N, C-alpha and C positions, 0 to 999 in steps of 0.2 A: 504494500500500500504506500502511496506517495504522501509525503508530509506536505502540508500547506506551506507556501512560500513565507519566509520570515519577512518582517517589515524592513530588515536591513538590505535585502536583495534589491528592491527598487531604488533605494538610496545609493547603493553601490553601482548600479547600472547608470544612474544619472551622473554620478561622480566621474565614471569612466568616460561617458559621453561628453561631459564638460571638458575633460582633459584633452580628449581627442579633437574636440571642436577648435582648440587652439592650434592645431597642426595645420600645415598647408601654406598657402600663399602669404599669409600675414605673419609668418614666422620671422623672428628677428634675424638680421644679417649674421652670417657665420662669425664675424668678429665679436659679436656680443653674446653669443650662445654660451660660451664657457667663461664668462666674466667672473663668476663666483670662484673659479679655480685660480684666478690670477692673484699674484702677491708680489710685492717688491722683494728683490733678492737680499736686501739688507734686513736682518732679523728685527732690529729695533723699529725700522720703518714699516715692516710687515705687521708688527704688533699694533702700531698706531693705525695703519690702514684697516686692519681687521676690526678694531674696536671703534673707529670713528668714521671712516669713509665708506666702507663696504656696504653698510646698510642701505645707502642710497645709490652709490655708484656701481653697484652690482645688482640692482633691482630696477628693471625697465619701467615698472609701474610708478617709480618715484618721480620721474620726469628729469632727473639729473643726468648729465652726460655719462654714459657708461664707460667704465675702464676699458681701454683698448679700442674704443669706437672712434677712429680718427676723424670720420666725417662729422660726428657730433661735436668733437672738440675743436675742429677747424675754425668756426666763427669766434669761439671763445679765445683761442690762441691769437687770433688776429687783433684782439683788443689789447694784447700785450701782457707781459708778466706782472706789471704793477697793478693793472686792473684785476687780474685773477687773484693776486695776493690780497688786494683790498676786499674782493668778494669773499675770500676765505676768512679773513679776519672779522669783517663787519657784517657778514651775511649778505645774501642776495636772493631775492624772490623766496623760494622755499628752503634755501640753505640757511641753517642757523649760524649766528655769529660764531666764529672760531671753529666752524665745521664739526662741532661736537668734540673738539680736541683743545680744551682750555690750556693745556700745558705745552702745546706745539709752538715752536719757534718759527720765524719767517722762513728760515732755511729748510725746516722740515715741511712746511706747507709747499714751498717751491719744489722740493723733491717729490712730494706726493702728487702734486699737479703734473710734474714731468712724467712720473710713473703712469698715472691714470691716462694722460693724453698721448703718451708714446712719443712726446717731443720734449727736448730739453727747454725748460723755461728759465729765462734769465740766469 
């Protein structure tokens, strides 16, 4: 005799359908798919990135330019390092002041921006 379907089965089917619905033409570019796996080679900088930057810069839903996405960083880099540093320290749009790294120095911010953008900044 067959058991009646449990209430979890329809929920599981819906969850799988929702996940699969995200596949296809609207998938992010290859450069942003593995953003969560990226980290600076310097262990101290990697720790800061992981605790302060990654939450937004490895999450496409945040609206922040994604780590390694050269196209997203291009217009920001065109503003210059001073502007990017100012945005990091004072906040900009959805980015909180100090980028959630209250102890970061200007040099660390510039190194993190360089890492995330893939371009040497100032």
